C-alpha positions, 0 to 999 in steps of 0.5 A, spaced: 064 446 570 072 445 572 076 441 567 075 434 566 077 429 571 076 422 567 076 415 571 083 414 569 086 420 573 082 417 579 086 413 584 083 406 583 086 404 589 082 409 593 074 409 593 072 413 587 066 416 591 071 419 596 075 422 591 069 425 588 067 428 594 074 431 596 074 434 589 067 437 590 068 439 597 075 443 595 071 446 589 065 448 594 070 451 600 074 455 595 067 458 592 069 455 585 062 452 586 059 458 589 052 458 593 046 456 589 050 453 583 046 447 581 050 440 581 047 436 575 049 428 577 049 427 569 054 432 568 058 429 574 058 422 571 060 425 565 066 429 568 069 423 572 067 418 567 063 414 573 056 411 574 051 414 578 052 410 584 059 414 586 056 421 584 050 419 589 054 417 594 059 423 594 053 428 594 050 425 600 057 426 604 056 433 602 049 434 604 051 431 611 056 436 611 051 442 610 055 443 603 049 442 598 042 441 599 038 436 595 031 437 592 029 430 590 026 429 583 029 436 582 036 438 583 042 438 588 044 445 589 051 448 593 048 451 600 048 458 602 054 459 607 050 459 614 053 464 618 050 461 625 054 455 623 060 459 622 060 463 629 059 456 632 066 454 628 069 460 630 067 459 638 070 452 637 076 454 634 077 460 640 076 455 645 081 450 643 087 455 640 086 460 646 088 454 651 093 452 646 097 458 645 097 460 652 100 453 654 105 454 648 107 461 651 108 458 658 111 452 656 115 452 650 115 459 647 122 459 643 121 452 640 114 454 638 115 461 635 121 458 631 117 453 627 111 458 626 116 463 623 118 458 618 111 457 616 110 465 616 116 466 612 113 461 606 106 465 607 109 472 606 112 469 600 106 468 597 102 474 599 099 476 592 092 475 589 095 470 584 097 465 590 090 465 594 090 458 594 097 457 596 096 462 601 090 459 604 093 452 605 099 455 609 094 459 613 092 452 615 099 450 616 100 455 621 094 454 625 095 446 625 102 447 628 099 450 634 095 443 635 101 439 633 105 443 638 100 443 644 099 435 643 092 436 641 093 434 633 087 429 633 082 435 635 085 439 628 081 434 624 074 435 628 075 443 627 076 442 620 070 438 619 066 443 623 069 449 619 066 448 612 062 455 613 067 459 616 072 457 611 067 459 605 066 466 609 074 467 609 075 465 602 070 471 600 074 475 605 081 474 603 081 477 596 078 484 599 083 489 599 088 489 605 086 482 608 092 478 606 096 483 609 092 483 615 093 476 616 100 476 615 101 482 620 096 478 625 100 472 625 107 476 626 103 479 632 102 472 635 109 469 633 112 475 637 107 474 643 109 467 644 116 468 643 116 474 648 113 468 653 107 473 655 101 468 655 096 474 655 099 478 649 099 471 645 092 470 647 089 477 645 093 477 638 090 470 637 083 472 639 083 478 634 086 474 629 080 469 629 075 474 630 077 478 623 072 475 618 066 475 622 067 482 625 066 484 617 060 479 616 056 485 614 061 487 609 061 480 606 054 480 605 053 486 602 058 484 597 055 477 596 048 478 598 046 471 594 051 467 598 049 468 605 044 466 610 043 467 617 
């Protein structure tokens, strides 16, 4: 279990159950809480310094997202990564982001490329194993910028909600040799293609990038056979 998060450290102006959900969700998405991990309600109550109700409500939210499986009278367990769900999330992202990149390359290539280069520079500065969390956060900033520039930012929240299993696969993939360098190279190619004003090149670069993790699903499964289903 991670370090103690006493109730006094939670924001009393916000719903406690929601905060516990956010903390546990982040641990699951980063695989700090690995698939198969048993979540003890009593231990969570002790960790967060709260009663049974907010812990129960937080776990129910995680169950609705498909991140935990609840076995009544037995245990709550972190769910395995569902590859079918991950493929559907990838399909959703491709559908949205390919159109966004095509539109931005045609309508605002210079401005879009300039803003993406600023984000890419920050990501390059943390491209080492010691900074996985920051690297991953900036990776999301890069893609969020596409939604923002294309005027479809409300869709970003929907995509994030649907990407929980894909995010966990990506997190397992990220520490593999050369993955961080590949992500940076892909982002560089996307930015260069947008700046060139060539929609076909930009969409091709994005398609390659978004297909990276699922293209090596068998390698990830071989390394983490107990984490994945489907």
